[in-house]
C-alpha positions, 0 to 999 in steps of 0.5 A, a space after each residue: 631134471 631139477 626141483 625147480 623144473 619139476 615144479 613147473 611141469 605138466 607131465 600128465 597133460 602132454 604140455 611142454 615143460 619150462 626145460 623144453 624151451 630154448 630160452 630156458 636152456 640158454 639162460 641156464 647155460 648163461 648162469 652156469 658158465 658165463 656168470 663165473 667167467 664174468 666174475 673172474 674177468 671183472 675182478 682181474 680187469 678191475 685190478 689191472 685198471 687200478 694198477 695202471 691208474 695208480 701208476 706214476 703216469 696217471 697218478 697226478 690226474 684227477 680222473 685217475 682217482 675217480 676211475 680208480 674208485 670206480 674200479 674198486 666199487 665195481 669189484 665190490 659189486 661183482 663180489 657181493 651181488 653175483 655170487 649169491 645169485 649164481 649159487 641160488 641158481 645152481 642150487 635151485 634156491 636151496 643155498 642162500 648166502 643171506 640165510 646162512 650168515 644170520 640176521 645181521 649178515 643178511 641185512 649187511 649183504 642186502 645193504 652192500 648189494 644195493 648201496 654199492 650198485 648205487 655208488 657205482 653209478 654215482 662214481 660214473 657221473 663225475 667221470 663223464 663230467 671230467 671227460 666232457 670238461 677236458 
């Protein structure tokens, strides 16, 4: 049992602990196995999309530029936000990237996480508009 599980138990009272619930075990499985797979598949998929979109066939299209930028921003979102949350879960909040990089690094990580997430949704709007116009 991890420190986080121990803090939420009522061992002497015979009640169920958080770790007894199937939802908790499923969430733990998702964080341990699916999060890193999502990171790897997302980065590889975005890199392949960028390679295809910058190829000779698509390079002349305005949609190619927009989708290429979206691919870059989505990769940046994956690489800034997901690793921190994954490490926090695996180490029961013991290892925080923001705490280990100092005040400036913490603020930069915070800014990049939220700015890039917002930028990703902003790049999706012109893509939808371009598809509707054609």
